[in-house]
N, CA, C, O and CB atoms as a CASP TS submission, in Angstrom:
PFRMAT TS
TARGET T0000
AUTHOR 0000-0000-0000
METHOD Language model
MODEL 1
PARENT N/A
ATOM      1  N   MET     1      37.928 -52.798  47.294  1.00  0.00           N
ATOM      2  CA  MET     1      36.672 -52.769  46.695  1.00  0.00           C
ATOM      3  C   MET     1      36.403 -51.374  47.172  1.00  0.00           C
ATOM      4  O   MET     1      36.817 -50.963  48.256  1.00  0.00           O
ATOM      5  CB  MET     1      35.610 -53.949  47.114  1.00  0.00           C
ATOM      6  N   ASN     2      35.774 -50.737  46.423  1.00  0.00           N
ATOM      7  CA  ASN     2      35.160 -49.123  46.698  1.00  0.00           C
ATOM      8  C   ASN     2      33.586 -49.046  46.329  1.00  0.00           C
ATOM      9  O   ASN     2      33.065 -49.935  45.656  1.00  0.00           O
ATOM     10  CB  ASN     2      36.021 -47.864  45.601  1.00  0.00           C
ATOM     11  N   GLY     3      33.027 -48.190  46.697  1.00  0.00           N
ATOM     12  CA  GLY     3      31.868 -47.878  46.535  1.00  0.00           C
ATOM     13  C   GLY     3      30.679 -48.627  47.309  1.00  0.00           C
ATOM     14  O   GLY     3      30.988 -49.194  48.357  1.00  0.00           O
ATOM     15  N   PRO     4      29.481 -48.671  46.925  1.00  0.00           N
ATOM     16  CA  PRO     4      28.249 -48.898  47.877  1.00  0.00           C
ATOM     17  C   PRO     4      28.151 -50.480  48.346  1.00  0.00           C
ATOM     18  O   PRO     4      27.447 -50.946  49.241  1.00  0.00           O
ATOM     19  CB  PRO     4      26.785 -48.453  47.042  1.00  0.00           C
ATOM     20  N   ASP     5      29.193 -51.253  47.354  1.00  0.00           N
ATOM     21  CA  ASP     5      29.367 -52.586  47.906  1.00  0.00           C
ATOM     22  C   ASP     5      30.385 -52.830  49.041  1.00  0.00           C
ATOM     23  O   ASP     5      30.446 -53.830  49.756  1.00  0.00           O
ATOM     24  CB  ASP     5      29.718 -53.423  46.841  1.00  0.00           C
ATOM     25  N   ALA     6      31.233 -51.651  49.080  1.00  0.00           N
ATOM     26  CA  ALA     6      32.362 -51.943  49.743  1.00  0.00           C
ATOM     27  C   ALA     6      31.860 -52.371  51.535  1.00  0.00           C
ATOM     28  O   ALA     6      30.871 -51.935  52.124  1.00  0.00           O
ATOM     29  CB  ALA     6      33.413 -50.506  49.516  1.00  0.00           C
ATOM     30  N   LEU     7      32.812 -53.249  52.024  1.00  0.00           N
ATOM     31  CA  LEU     7      32.734 -53.784  53.392  1.00  0.00           C
ATOM     32  C   LEU     7      33.087 -52.326  54.455  1.00  0.00           C
ATOM     33  O   LEU     7      34.202 -51.830  54.292  1.00  0.00           O
ATOM     34  CB  LEU     7      33.992 -55.208  53.551  1.00  0.00           C
ATOM     35  N   THR     8      32.390 -51.835  55.243  1.00  0.00           N
ATOM     36  CA  THR     8      33.005 -50.975  56.359  1.00  0.00           C
ATOM     37  C   THR     8      33.356 -51.456  57.375  1.00  0.00           C
ATOM     38  O   THR     8      33.446 -50.829  58.431  1.00  0.00           O
ATOM     39  CB  THR     8      32.343 -50.091  56.792  1.00  0.00           C
ATOM     40  N   TYR     9      33.649 -52.820  57.201  1.00  0.00           N
ATOM     41  CA  TYR     9      34.215 -53.691  58.628  1.00  0.00           C
ATOM     42  C   TYR     9      34.998 -54.411  57.953  1.00  0.00           C
ATOM     43  O   TYR     9      35.236 -54.407  56.745  1.00  0.00           O
ATOM     44  CB  TYR     9      33.173 -54.670  59.643  1.00  0.00           C
ATOM     45  N   VAL    10      35.593 -55.346  59.201  1.00  0.00           N
ATOM     46  CA  VAL    10      36.716 -56.185  58.766  1.00  0.00           C
ATOM     47  C   VAL    10      36.427 -57.598  60.014  1.00  0.00           C
ATOM     48  O   VAL    10      36.528 -57.530  61.239  1.00  0.00           O
ATOM     49  CB  VAL    10      38.477 -55.154  58.910  1.00  0.00           C
ATOM     50  N   PHE    11      36.053 -58.794  59.162  1.00  0.00           N
ATOM     51  CA  PHE    11      36.190 -59.666  60.321  1.00  0.00           C
ATOM     52  C   PHE    11      37.390 -60.289  60.679  1.00  0.00           C
ATOM     53  O   PHE    11      38.115 -60.706  59.775  1.00  0.00           O
ATOM     54  CB  PHE    11      35.380 -60.607  60.225  1.00  0.00           C
ATOM     55  N   ALA    12      37.789 -60.450  62.097  1.00  0.00           N
ATOM     56  CA  ALA    12      38.972 -61.006  62.354  1.00  0.00           C
ATOM     57  C   ALA    12      39.101 -62.584  62.270  1.00  0.00           C
ATOM     58  O   ALA    12      40.036 -63.374  62.142  1.00  0.00           O
ATOM     59  CB  ALA    12      39.312 -60.545  63.593  1.00  0.00           C
ATOM     60  N   GLU    13      37.832 -62.667  62.390  1.00  0.00           N
ATOM     61  CA  GLU    13      37.533 -64.171  62.467  1.00  0.00           C
ATOM     62  C   GLU    13      36.190 -64.427  62.083  1.00  0.00           C
ATOM     63  O   GLU    13      35.467 -63.431  62.092  1.00  0.00           O
ATOM     64  CB  GLU    13      37.742 -64.759  63.851  1.00  0.00           C
ATOM     65  N   PRO    14      35.613 -65.617  61.711  1.00  0.00           N
ATOM     66  CA  PRO    14      34.110 -65.784  61.522  1.00  0.00           C
ATOM     67  C   PRO    14      33.484 -65.580  62.853  1.00  0.00           C
ATOM     68  O   PRO    14      34.077 -65.867  63.893  1.00  0.00           O
ATOM     69  CB  PRO    14      33.701 -67.225  60.936  1.00  0.00           C
ATOM     70  N   ILE    15      32.453 -65.153  62.825  1.00  0.00           N
ATOM     71  CA  ILE    15      31.233 -65.113  63.701  1.00  0.00           C
ATOM     72  C   ILE    15      30.503 -66.357  63.521  1.00  0.00           C
ATOM     73  O   ILE    15      29.961 -66.708  62.473  1.00  0.00           O
ATOM     74  CB  ILE    15      30.304 -63.917  63.395  1.00  0.00           C
ATOM     75  N   VAL    16      30.530 -67.098  64.788  1.00  0.00           N
ATOM     76  CA  VAL    16      29.836 -68.222  65.000  1.00  0.00           C
ATOM     77  C   VAL    16      28.801 -68.227  65.977  1.00  0.00           C
ATOM     78  O   VAL    16      28.964 -67.777  67.111  1.00  0.00           O
ATOM     79  CB  VAL    16      30.641 -69.126  65.267  1.00  0.00           C
ATOM     80  N   THR    17      27.592 -68.796  65.504  1.00  0.00           N
ATOM     81  CA  THR    17      26.775 -68.750  66.534  1.00  0.00           C
ATOM     82  C   THR    17      26.185 -70.637  66.574  1.00  0.00           C
ATOM     83  O   THR    17      26.788 -71.423  65.843  1.00  0.00           O
ATOM     84  CB  THR    17      25.495 -67.369  66.184  1.00  0.00           C
ATOM     85  N   LYS    18      25.293 -71.036  67.258  1.00  0.00           N
ATOM     86  CA  LYS    18      24.751 -72.322  67.338  1.00  0.00           C
ATOM     87  C   LYS    18      24.024 -72.647  66.247  1.00  0.00           C
ATOM     88  O   LYS    18      23.897 -73.847  66.006  1.00  0.00           O
ATOM     89  CB  LYS    18      24.004 -72.498  68.416  1.00  0.00           C
ATOM     90  N   ARG    19      23.518 -71.860  65.534  1.00  0.00           N
ATOM     91  CA  ARG    19      23.055 -71.999  64.217  1.00  0.00           C
ATOM     92  C   ARG    19      23.529 -71.527  62.820  1.00  0.00           C
ATOM     93  O   ARG    19      23.024 -71.918  61.768  1.00  0.00           O
ATOM     94  CB  ARG    19      22.059 -71.592  64.314  1.00  0.00           C
ATOM     95  N   LEU    20      24.516 -70.673  62.916  1.00  0.00           N
ATOM     96  CA  LEU    20      24.969 -69.815  61.854  1.00  0.00           C
ATOM     97  C   LEU    20      26.530 -69.376  61.931  1.00  0.00           C
ATOM     98  O   LEU    20      26.926 -68.966  63.022  1.00  0.00           O
ATOM     99  CB  LEU    20      24.071 -68.578  61.874  1.00  0.00           C
ATOM    100  N   THR    21      27.362 -69.430  60.941  1.00  0.00           N
ATOM    101  CA  THR    21      28.628 -69.091  60.918  1.00  0.00           C
ATOM    102  C   THR    21      28.705 -68.077  59.511  1.00  0.00           C
ATOM    103  O   THR    21      28.470 -68.420  58.353  1.00  0.00           O
ATOM    104  CB  THR    21      29.571 -70.484  60.932  1.00  0.00           C
ATOM    105  N   LEU    22      29.156 -66.565  60.070  1.00  0.00           N
ATOM    106  CA  LEU    22      29.224 -65.418  59.072  1.00  0.00           C
ATOM    107  C   LEU    22      30.666 -65.546  58.874  1.00  0.00           C
ATOM    108  O   LEU    22      31.455 -65.785  59.788  1.00  0.00           O
ATOM    109  CB  LEU    22      28.688 -63.866  59.580  1.00  0.00           C
ATOM    110  N   ARG    23      30.952 -65.394  57.763  1.00  0.00           N
ATOM    111  CA  ARG    23      32.406 -65.363  57.083  1.00  0.00           C
ATOM    112  C   ARG    23      32.637 -64.815  55.512  1.00  0.00           C
ATOM    113  O   ARG    23      31.860 -65.053  54.588  1.00  0.00           O
ATOM    114  CB  ARG    23      32.919 -66.882  57.086  1.00  0.00           C
ATOM    115  N   LEU    24      33.745 -64.112  55.422  1.00  0.00           N
ATOM    116  CA  LEU    24      33.770 -63.636  54.242  1.00  0.00           C
ATOM    117  C   LEU    24      33.583 -64.544  53.010  1.00  0.00           C
ATOM    118  O   LEU    24      33.784 -65.726  53.293  1.00  0.00           O
ATOM    119  CB  LEU    24      34.851 -63.020  54.200  1.00  0.00           C
ATOM    120  N   MET    25      33.285 -64.343  51.837  1.00  0.00           N
ATOM    121  CA  MET    25      32.865 -65.093  50.680  1.00  0.00           C
ATOM    122  C   MET    25      34.273 -65.527  50.405  1.00  0.00           C
ATOM    123  O   MET    25      35.226 -64.832  50.758  1.00  0.00           O
ATOM    124  CB  MET    25      32.038 -64.268  49.451  1.00  0.00           C
ATOM    125  N   THR    26      34.427 -66.778  49.719  1.00  0.00           N
ATOM    126  CA  THR    26      35.568 -67.187  48.851  1.00  0.00           C
ATOM    127  C   THR    26      35.120 -67.792  47.380  1.00  0.00           C
ATOM    128  O   THR    26      33.974 -67.739  46.935  1.00  0.00           O
ATOM    129  CB  THR    26      36.413 -68.296  49.663  1.00  0.00           C
ATOM    130  N   ALA    27      36.151 -68.320  46.783  1.00  0.00           N
ATOM    131  CA  ALA    27      35.958 -68.353  45.490  1.00  0.00           C
ATOM    132  C   ALA    27      35.171 -69.610  45.442  1.00  0.00           C
ATOM    133  O   ALA    27      34.377 -69.692  44.505  1.00  0.00           O
ATOM    134  CB  ALA    27      37.220 -68.280  44.656  1.00  0.00           C
ATOM    135  N   GLY    28      35.251 -70.797  46.429  1.00  0.00           N
ATOM    136  CA  GLY    28      34.438 -71.886  46.332  1.00  0.00           C
ATOM    137  C   GLY    28      32.993 -71.505  46.832  1.00  0.00           C
ATOM    138  O   GLY    28      32.343 -72.459  47.258  1.00  0.00           O
ATOM    139  N   ASP    29      32.422 -70.352  46.852  1.00  0.00           N
ATOM    140  CA  ASP    29      31.072 -70.082  47.324  1.00  0.00           C
ATOM    141  C   ASP    29      30.178 -69.328  45.849  1.00  0.00           C
ATOM    142  O   ASP    29      29.071 -68.790  45.832  1.00  0.00           O
ATOM    143  CB  ASP    29      31.228 -68.930  48.842  1.00  0.00           C
ATOM    144  N   LEU    30      31.206 -69.565  44.664  1.00  0.00           N
ATOM    145  CA  LEU    30      30.982 -69.239  43.408  1.00  0.00           C
ATOM    146  C   LEU    30      29.467 -69.600  43.190  1.00  0.00           C
ATOM    147  O   LEU    30      28.522 -68.814  43.126  1.00  0.00           O
ATOM    148  CB  LEU    30      31.981 -69.939  42.478  1.00  0.00           C
ATOM    149  N   ASP    31      29.454 -71.022  43.087  1.00  0.00           N
ATOM    150  CA  ASP    31      28.143 -71.809  42.598  1.00  0.00           C
ATOM    151  C   ASP    31      26.988 -71.339  43.652  1.00  0.00           C
ATOM    152  O   ASP    31      25.988 -70.768  43.216  1.00  0.00           O
ATOM    153  CB  ASP    31      28.373 -73.645  42.639  1.00  0.00           C
ATOM    154  N   ASP    32      27.118 -71.545  44.800  1.00  0.00           N
ATOM    155  CA  ASP    32      25.964 -71.314  45.824  1.00  0.00           C
ATOM    156  C   ASP    32      25.545 -69.765  45.490  1.00  0.00           C
ATOM    157  O   ASP    32      24.345 -69.533  45.349  1.00  0.00           O
ATOM    158  CB  ASP    32      26.504 -71.547  47.572  1.00  0.00           C
ATOM    159  N   VAL    33      26.463 -68.727  45.362  1.00  0.00           N
ATOM    160  CA  VAL    33      25.989 -67.469  44.877  1.00  0.00           C
ATOM    161  C   VAL    33      25.191 -67.264  43.578  1.00  0.00           C
ATOM    162  O   VAL    33      24.122 -66.667  43.452  1.00  0.00           O
ATOM    163  CB  VAL    33      27.045 -66.732  44.775  1.00  0.00           C
ATOM    164  N   VAL    34      25.920 -67.876  42.647  1.00  0.00           N
ATOM    165  CA  VAL    34      25.182 -67.739  41.404  1.00  0.00           C
ATOM    166  C   VAL    34      23.842 -68.424  41.638  1.00  0.00           C
ATOM    167  O   VAL    34      22.906 -67.676  41.354  1.00  0.00           O
ATOM    168  CB  VAL    34      25.963 -68.361  40.171  1.00  0.00           C
ATOM    169  N   ALA    35      23.455 -69.701  42.098  1.00  0.00           N
ATOM    170  CA  ALA    35      22.191 -70.023  42.422  1.00  0.00           C
ATOM    171  C   ALA    35      21.201 -69.323  42.780  1.00  0.00           C
ATOM    172  O   ALA    35      20.127 -69.381  42.182  1.00  0.00           O
ATOM    173  CB  ALA    35      22.206 -70.662  43.114  1.00  0.00           C
ATOM    174  N   TYR    36      21.476 -68.322  44.122  1.00  0.00           N
ATOM    175  CA  TYR    36      20.540 -67.303  44.120  1.00  0.00           C
ATOM    176  C   TYR    36      20.521 -66.200  43.591  1.00  0.00           C
ATOM    177  O   TYR    36      19.504 -65.751  43.061  1.00  0.00           O
ATOM    178  CB  TYR    36      20.332 -67.032  44.996  1.00  0.00           C
ATOM    179  N   GLN    37      21.557 -65.624  43.640  1.00  0.00           N
ATOM    180  CA  GLN    37      21.713 -64.292  42.799  1.00  0.00           C
ATOM    181  C   GLN    37      21.189 -64.209  41.015  1.00  0.00           C
ATOM    182  O   GLN    37      20.860 -63.226  40.350  1.00  0.00           O
ATOM    183  CB  GLN    37      23.430 -63.999  42.871  1.00  0.00           C
ATOM    184  N   GLY    38      21.285 -65.664  40.637  1.00  0.00           N
ATOM    185  CA  GLY    38      20.698 -65.675  39.049  1.00  0.00           C
ATOM    186  C   GLY    38      19.307 -65.962  38.906  1.00  0.00           C
ATOM    187  O   GLY    38      18.807 -66.135  37.794  1.00  0.00           O
ATOM    188  N   ARG    39      18.543 -66.032  40.143  1.00  0.00           N
ATOM    189  CA  ARG    39      16.906 -66.308  40.087  1.00  0.00           C
ATOM    190  C   ARG    39      16.365 -65.042  40.106  1.00  0.00           C
ATOM    191  O   ARG    39      16.602 -64.309  41.066  1.00  0.00           O
ATOM    192  CB  ARG    39      16.230 -67.186  41.340  1.00  0.00           C
ATOM    193  N   GLU    40      15.534 -64.597  39.007  1.00  0.00           N
ATOM    194  CA  GLU    40      14.472 -63.468  39.090  1.00  0.00           C
ATOM    195  C   GLU    40      13.780 -63.346  40.227  1.00  0.00           C
ATOM    196  O   GLU    40      13.538 -62.277  40.788  1.00  0.00           O
ATOM    197  CB  GLU    40      13.501 -63.562  38.142  1.00  0.00           C
ATOM    198  N   ASP    41      13.412 -64.550  40.630  1.00  0.00           N
ATOM    199  CA  ASP    41      12.240 -64.608  42.071  1.00  0.00           C
ATOM    200  C   ASP    41      12.835 -64.059  42.953  1.00  0.00           C
ATOM    201  O   ASP    41      12.117 -63.354  43.663  1.00  0.00           O
ATOM    202  CB  ASP    41      11.742 -66.039  42.766  1.00  0.00           C
ATOM    203  N   VAL    42      14.228 -64.103  43.295  1.00  0.00           N
ATOM    204  CA  VAL    42      15.065 -63.420  44.212  1.00  0.00           C
ATOM    205  C   VAL    42      15.322 -62.374  44.139  1.00  0.00           C
ATOM    206  O   VAL    42      15.044 -61.671  45.111  1.00  0.00           O
ATOM    207  CB  VAL    42      15.990 -63.770  44.364  1.00  0.00           C
ATOM    208  N   CYS    43      15.882 -61.844  43.129  1.00  0.00           N
ATOM    209  CA  CYS    43      16.217 -60.376  42.681  1.00  0.00           C
ATOM    210  C   CYS    43      15.234 -59.795  42.512  1.00  0.00           C
ATOM    211  O   CYS    43      15.675 -58.735  42.070  1.00  0.00           O
ATOM    212  CB  CYS    43      16.932 -60.145  41.563  1.00  0.00           C
ATOM    213  N   ARG    44      14.044 -59.681  42.539  1.00  0.00           N
ATOM    214  CA  ARG    44      12.860 -58.943  42.587  1.00  0.00           C
ATOM    215  C   ARG    44      12.978 -58.118  44.114  1.00  0.00           C
ATOM    216  O   ARG    44      12.489 -57.015  44.356  1.00  0.00           O
ATOM    217  CB  ARG    44      11.490 -60.026  42.407  1.00  0.00           C
ATOM    218  N   TYR    45      13.707 -58.915  44.989  1.00  0.00           N
ATOM    219  CA  TYR    45      13.602 -58.097  46.332  1.00  0.00           C
ATOM    220  C   TYR    45      14.981 -57.451  46.272  1.00  0.00           C
ATOM    221  O   TYR    45      15.276 -56.692  47.195  1.00  0.00           O
ATOM    222  CB  TYR    45      13.331 -59.057  47.826  1.00  0.00           C
ATOM    223  N   LEU    46      15.622 -57.605  45.559  1.00  0.00           N
ATOM    224  CA  LEU    46      17.161 -57.119  45.880  1.00  0.00           C
ATOM    225  C   LEU    46      17.334 -55.796  44.890  1.00  0.00           C
ATOM    226  O   LEU    46      16.381 -55.509  44.166  1.00  0.00           O
ATOM    227  CB  LEU    46      18.469 -58.478  45.459  1.00  0.00           C
ATOM    228  N   LEU    47      18.218 -55.204  44.861  1.00  0.00           N
ATOM    229  CA  LEU    47      18.448 -53.816  44.220  1.00  0.00           C
ATOM    230  C   LEU    47      19.171 -54.048  42.716  1.00  0.00           C
ATOM    231  O   LEU    47      19.745 -53.162  42.083  1.00  0.00           O
ATOM    232  CB  LEU    47      19.489 -52.834  45.284  1.00  0.00           C
ATOM    233  N   HIS    48      19.017 -55.370  42.320  1.00  0.00           N
ATOM    234  CA  HIS    48      19.751 -55.296  40.971  1.00  0.00           C
ATOM    235  C   HIS    48      19.110 -56.768  40.485  1.00  0.00           C
ATOM    236  O   HIS    48      18.708 -57.658  41.233  1.00  0.00           O
ATOM    237  CB  HIS    48      21.692 -55.171  41.070  1.00  0.00           C
ATOM    238  N   GLY    49      19.126 -56.770  39.375  1.00  0.00           N
ATOM    239  CA  GLY    49      18.714 -57.966  38.578  1.00  0.00           C
ATOM    240  C   GLY    49      19.361 -59.326  38.700  1.00  0.00           C
ATOM    241  O   GLY    49      20.410 -59.496  39.322  1.00  0.00           O
ATOM    242  N   PRO    50      18.646 -60.365  38.033  1.00  0.00           N
ATOM    243  CA  PRO    50      19.670 -61.791  38.159  1.00  0.00           C
ATOM    244  C   PRO    50      21.093 -61.322  37.485  1.00  0.00           C
ATOM    245  O   PRO    50      21.267 -60.487  36.598  1.00  0.00           O
ATOM    246  CB  PRO    50      18.956 -63.362  37.133  1.00  0.00           C
ATOM    247  N   ARG    51      22.035 -62.108  38.172  1.00  0.00           N
ATOM    248  CA  ARG    51      23.441 -62.105  37.773  1.00  0.00           C
ATOM    249  C   ARG    51      24.042 -63.308  37.509  1.00  0.00           C
ATOM    250  O   ARG    51      23.914 -64.306  38.219  1.00  0.00           O
ATOM    251  CB  ARG    51      24.195 -61.529  38.675  1.00  0.00           C
ATOM    252  N   SER    52      24.807 -63.229  36.332  1.00  0.00           N
ATOM    253  CA  SER    52      25.473 -64.581  35.785  1.00  0.00           C
ATOM    254  C   SER    52      26.490 -64.779  36.344  1.00  0.00           C
ATOM    255  O   SER    52      26.884 -63.897  37.108  1.00  0.00           O
ATOM    256  CB  SER    52      25.804 -64.701  34.446  1.00  0.00           C
ATOM    257  N   ARG    53      27.188 -65.844  36.195  1.00  0.00           N
ATOM    258  CA  ARG    53      28.241 -66.457  36.720  1.00  0.00           C
ATOM    259  C   ARG    53      29.297 -65.628  36.517  1.00  0.00           C
ATOM    260  O   ARG    53      30.073 -65.386  37.442  1.00  0.00           O
ATOM    261  CB  ARG    53      28.450 -67.701  36.243  1.00  0.00           C
ATOM    262  N   GLU    54      29.488 -64.987  35.045  1.00  0.00           N
ATOM    263  CA  GLU    54      30.324 -63.976  34.653  1.00  0.00           C
ATOM    264  C   GLU    54      30.337 -62.773  35.241  1.00  0.00           C
ATOM    265  O   GLU    54      31.374 -62.141  35.442  1.00  0.00           O
ATOM    266  CB  GLU    54      30.171 -63.761  33.533  1.00  0.00           C
ATOM    267  N   ASP    55      29.244 -62.404  35.539  1.00  0.00           N
ATOM    268  CA  ASP    55      28.871 -61.236  36.699  1.00  0.00           C
ATOM    269  C   ASP    55      29.682 -61.124  38.099  1.00  0.00           C
ATOM    270  O   ASP    55      30.306 -60.176  38.575  1.00  0.00           O
ATOM    271  CB  ASP    55      27.344 -61.488  37.178  1.00  0.00           C
ATOM    272  N   LEU    56      29.463 -62.350  38.555  1.00  0.00           N
ATOM    273  CA  LEU    56      29.541 -62.657  39.854  1.00  0.00           C
ATOM    274  C   LEU    56      31.132 -63.042  40.214  1.00  0.00           C
ATOM    275  O   LEU    56      31.707 -62.804  41.276  1.00  0.00           O
ATOM    276  CB  LEU    56      28.498 -63.810  40.130  1.00  0.00           C
ATOM    277  N   LEU    57      31.675 -63.701  39.038  1.00  0.00           N
ATOM    278  CA  LEU    57      33.019 -63.996  39.438  1.00  0.00           C
ATOM    279  C   LEU    57      34.018 -62.890  39.931  1.00  0.00           C
ATOM    280  O   LEU    57      34.782 -63.078  40.877  1.00  0.00           O
ATOM    281  CB  LEU    57      33.586 -64.608  38.361  1.00  0.00           C
ATOM    282  N   PRO    58      33.953 -61.765  39.241  1.00  0.00           N
ATOM    283  CA  PRO    58      34.924 -60.708  39.870  1.00  0.00           C
ATOM    284  C   PRO    58      34.463 -60.118  41.159  1.00  0.00           C
ATOM    285  O   PRO    58      35.328 -59.789  41.970  1.00  0.00           O
ATOM    286  CB  PRO    58      35.146 -59.528  38.914  1.00  0.00           C
ATOM    287  N   ARG    59      33.338 -59.964  41.415  1.00  0.00           N
ATOM    288  CA  ARG    59      32.766 -59.504  42.577  1.00  0.00           C
ATOM    289  C   ARG    59      33.166 -60.433  43.955  1.00  0.00           C
ATOM    290  O   ARG    59      33.439 -59.980  45.067  1.00  0.00           O
ATOM    291  CB  ARG    59      31.227 -59.472  42.289  1.00  0.00           C
ATOM    292  N   ILE    60      33.121 -61.804  43.563  1.00  0.00           N
ATOM    293  CA  ILE    60      33.366 -62.746  44.591  1.00  0.00           C
ATOM    294  C   ILE    60      34.979 -62.765  44.906  1.00  0.00           C
ATOM    295  O   ILE    60      35.483 -63.269  45.910  1.00  0.00           O
ATOM    296  CB  ILE    60      32.795 -64.192  44.120  1.00  0.00           C
ATOM    297  N   ALA    61      35.624 -62.163  43.927  1.00  0.00           N
ATOM    298  CA  ALA    61      37.296 -62.479  43.774  1.00  0.00           C
ATOM    299  C   ALA    61      37.563 -61.057  44.582  1.00  0.00           C
ATOM    300  O   ALA    61      38.431 -61.114  45.453  1.00  0.00           O
ATOM    301  CB  ALA    61      38.123 -62.617  41.817  1.00  0.00           C
ATOM    302  N   GLU    62      36.989 -59.962  44.402  1.00  0.00           N
ATOM    303  CA  GLU    62      37.255 -58.741  44.893  1.00  0.00           C
ATOM    304  C   GLU    62      36.580 -58.743  46.541  1.00  0.00           C
ATOM    305  O   GLU    62      37.112 -58.038  47.399  1.00  0.00           O
ATOM    306  CB  GLU    62      36.598 -57.598  43.802  1.00  0.00           C
ATOM    307  N   ALA    63      35.662 -59.395  46.788  1.00  0.00           N
ATOM    308  CA  ALA    63      35.555 -59.494  48.307  1.00  0.00           C
ATOM    309  C   ALA    63      35.940 -60.529  48.964  1.00  0.00           C
ATOM    310  O   ALA    63      35.857 -60.544  50.192  1.00  0.00           O
ATOM    311  CB  ALA    63      34.406 -59.373  48.727  1.00  0.00           C
ATOM    312  N   GLY    64      36.362 -61.428  48.358  1.00  0.00           N
ATOM    313  CA  GLY    64      36.769 -62.944  49.150  1.00  0.00           C
ATOM    314  C   GLY    64      37.888 -62.739  49.770  1.00  0.00           C
ATOM    315  O   GLY    64      38.465 -61.661  49.630  1.00  0.00           O
ATOM    316  N   VAL    65      38.454 -63.844  50.656  1.00  0.00           N
ATOM    317  CA  VAL    65      39.638 -64.021  51.042  1.00  0.00           C
ATOM    318  C   VAL    65      40.615 -65.140  50.669  1.00  0.00           C
ATOM    319  O   VAL    65      41.560 -65.533  51.353  1.00  0.00           O
ATOM    320  CB  VAL    65      39.492 -63.995  52.135  1.00  0.00           C
ATOM    321  N   ASP    66      40.218 -65.599  49.435  1.00  0.00           N
ATOM    322  CA  ASP    66      41.192 -66.638  48.818  1.00  0.00           C
ATOM    323  C   ASP    66      42.599 -66.250  48.211  1.00  0.00           C
ATOM    324  O   ASP    66      43.327 -67.122  47.736  1.00  0.00           O
ATOM    325  CB  ASP    66      40.478 -67.277  47.725  1.00  0.00           C
TER
END
């Protein structure tokens, strides 16, 4: 993926703390991402408007590890 959304780093493995695990998105995360990125009240704080499942599917496929 190129452009402003491209990752500038690579996770060799997930970063795990006591309360949080950071990892790359997978196709299985689609429903969760749609749940928050599809909300107008959330997106008013982001640099984009609400996104649909169809908008997010290719983005997750490009960024993911599946």
